[in-house]
N, C-alpha and C positions, 0 to 999 in steps of 0.2 A: 203440333205443339200447342198447348193451351195458351190463349192470349186474352188480354183484358178486354172488357166489353165497351169501354169508353175510350174515346180518343179526342184530342184537341181539334178545334176547327182551325186548321192552319193551311188551308188551300190545297190539300191533297190527302190521299189515303195514308194511314199510319201503320207502322210495324209495331205491333203490341206484344208485350212480354208478360209472363206470369208474375203473380205477387211474390213477395219475399225474395227479391232479387239480390244476389251478392256475387262477388268474384269467385271464380272456381279454385283459385290458389289461396293458400293460407299464409304464404310468405313469398318474398322475391318481387320482381318487377310485375306490374299489372299487364304489360304488353311485351311481345317479343318480335313482332314484325315491324318494318319501317313505318307502316301506315298507323298502327296503334301507338307506336312510340312518338311519332310526329304530332299526333293529336294531343297526347298527354303532355308533351314538351311545351306546347303553347300555354296550358294552364299552369304548369310549373313555373313558367317565366313571369307569371302575373302575380305571384304571391310568395310567401316565405316557405322554406322547406318543411318547417314544423306543421304548417297548416295543410300542406300536401300530404304529409305523413298521417295526420289526423283523418283526412278525407279518405285515404286508402284503407285505414283501419275501419272506418265506418262502412266502406264498400265490402269489407270481408264479413260484416255482420248482416243480419236480416233487417236492415233499416229501410231499404227502398221497397215500398209496398206495391208501387205500380210505376211502370215506365212506358211512356208513349213517345215514339220517335216518328215524327211526321215530316212532311215537306216543309222545311223552314223552321222547325221547332222541336225541341226536346222538353218534355214535361215529366218530372219525377215527383212522386209523393213519398215523403219520408216520415217514418214514425218509429222511433226506438223506445226501449223500455225506460219509463220515467222521463221521457222527453216529449215535448209538444209536437203536434203534427205540423209539418211545413211542406211547402211546394217549391221546387226548384225549376226555373224555366230558363232555357238557353236558346236563344234565337239565332238564326243565320240567314243570309240572303239566299234566295232561290233564283234560278235562271230560267228564262222562258224558252218556248219551242224553237225560236230562231237561234238562240245561243247553242242549244244542244245539237241542232242540225249542223251548225258550223263546226262544233267540236267533233261530231261523228265524221264529218267530211275530212277534217284534218287528220284524225286518227286512221281513217281508212286509207289515206295516202301512204301510210307507213305500215307495210305488211307485217313486220315483226311486232311492232307496237300493237296493232289491232289483233294479231293472233294471240298475244298474251292476254289482252282484255277479254276476248271471246272464250279463252280457257279459264277465266276466273282469276287471273293474276293481275295485280295493279302494278304497272311499271313504275320504277322510281322517278323517271323523268316525266311523268304524266302532267305535272304542273307547268312544264314548258309549253304545253298546248293551250293552257288557260291564260297565260300571261299576255300573248298578243291581242287577246280579246278584252284586256283590261279587267279580268275577273280572277278569282282565286278559288282553289279547291279547299285549302286549309286557311283558317284565319291567321293573321299575323299581328293584328292590333286589337286591343281589348274593345275599342269602340265599334269594331266590326261584328261583335257578338254581344248583343244586349243580354244581360244576365240579371235575374231577379230571384230573391228568396223571400217567400211570403209565409207568415205564420203568426201565432199569438205573441211570440217573443222574437220574431224575425221580420225585418222589413228592410232588406238590403237590396240595393240596385247598383250594378256595375262593380260589384266586389266579388272576388274569387275567394269564397269562404271554404271551410272544410266540407260543408254540404255540397257545394258546387264541385269540389275536387272529388268527392265521393261519386257523383253522377258521371263526371268526366272519366274516372277510372273504369267504371263499368262499360261506358261507351268504347274506351280504348281497347278493352278486352274483346268486345264484340267486333271491332274493326280487324282484329287479328284473323278472325275466321270469315268475316264478311266485309271486305274492304269497300264493296260497292254500296255499303250503307252511307258512305260519304256522298255518293251521287244521289241517293234517296233523300238525304237531308237538303241537298241543293236543288231538289225539285223534279227528279225523274227516277222511276223505278228501274231496277237492274235489268229485268227482262225487256222492258221497252227500249232502253238504251242499246242493249245488245242487238235487238232487231234492227234498229236504225243503223248500227254499225255494219251488220251483215248486208243490209240493203245498199249502203254506200259502197261496200266492197264489190258487190255484184255489179253496180252501175259503173264503177271504175274499171271493171274488166271488159266492158263493151266498147266498141269503137265510137259509137255515137254518144255514149254517156247515158243512154236510155235503155231500159229493159222492161218488158211487160211483167206485171205481177202474175198474170196467168196467160199462157200461150196455148190456145185450144188447137186440137188436131184439125188440119184443113179437111173440108168435106169436098170430095171430088165433084159432086153434082153442082156445088156452089161456085166452082171455078169456070163453068161454061156460061156463055152469055145468055141472059134471060130474054124471053120474048117480050114484045111490047105489052104494056099493061092492058091495053084494050083487047088484046088477044087472050088474056087470061081471066077475064071478068067472071066467066062461068065457074072457074075453079079457084077463085081467089082465096077462099077460106079453107080449101082442102090442103092436107099436109103435103109438102113438096117431096120430091125424090131425094133420097139420101138422109131423111130425117132420122133413121135408125143409126146413122153414123155420128149424129150429133152427141158430143160428150158433155155430161154434167157431173164432173167428178165431185164426190162427197169427201174431200180431204181438206185438211187445214192448209190454207195458202202459205206459200213461202214468206210472203209479206202480209201481215195482218192489217186490216183497215187501210188498204192501199189508197182507196178513194178519199177517205177522211184525211189521210196524211197529205195527199196532193192538194186538197182544198185548204188545209190549214185551220187555224182557230176560227170558231164561229163569230160572226160580227154582232150576234145578238147577245147582249149582256144581261138582259132581264131573265127571270126564271129561277126556280129553286135549284136546278142542276144545270151544269154546262151542257149545251146541246151536243157537242162532239162526243163527250163522255157518255151521254145518254144513248146516242146512236151506236157507239162502239159496244156498249153493254147489250143493246138489242141484237146487233149483228152476232156477237159471241153466243148469246142465248139461242138464237135461231140455228147457228152453225152446230152447236153442241147437240141440239135436239135432232137435227138432220143426221149427224154422224151416229148418234145413238140409234136412230131408226134404221140406218143402213146396217149397223152391226147386228141388230135383232133379225133383220131379213136374212143376212148371211148365216146367222146361227140357225134359223129355222130351216134354211136350205140344206145346211150341213147335216142337221138332225134328220131331215127327210131322206137324204141320200144314205145315211147310215141305216135307217130303218129298212129301206128297199134292199140294201145289201144283206141285212140279217134275214129278211123274208125270202130271199132268193133260194131256190132249191139247192141242196147240197149234193155233190157227187159222191 
């Protein structure tokens, strides 16, 4: 899907959407699932029904030219026929690594709950897990969501205008098909949270509460006691017995970036990019390159085998 090339600097990657964005429906409610309805209900409670109706009407036209949904911020650029350009910005609080770990742990303890989340379904009682931590998934008070509309004839702050309702309606419709967009706005990507949840469920299923990210096959020769070091000096750099049994699987791990997750956020605050994110990108790039190389070798071997078969004498 085509996406815009610019995104706001709001502390995380953005989900970008194409230009000329509007609701897919021409009439009726803008949302049908409980997630979309709950989101839209918040904005409806902050203004008059007439303004909400005007906003929904705008959302059904090609008024929104660009929409950037990032960690902690929604930025929309509006421009209708005969209307001045304006920018709508809706901010929300994001939660850090520690909070999401606690949430993943709580959700993993409830098998039905976590199964729904891993299947892409947002349970209705999901907010019950946020409340004990003193945080919210959906906003409930206007002061929790700083709102601003900027433009030549617009300079509104903290006011739910028709332009704000227009953007809110489009987000509500997106939440119908992508409820995890709420998690994204609160500071974590869907695939990252699902990975954390899977990891927590795996740990919960072990007696000690610990599980290796990668369990290598034991090498028989490595199980026998080694001779004293002074007895091996002449062959110290020679490959040991059983080296051909040593496995180096070129597959994606069950838990990505296991070491980085264990170490947590980097203590170094200086630099253009966060160190953990930079290392994660390097690991992913190297892994993809290795897997691609493995696939090419397998393909060459398969092609070689087929050639030998074709060249074999026919009875």
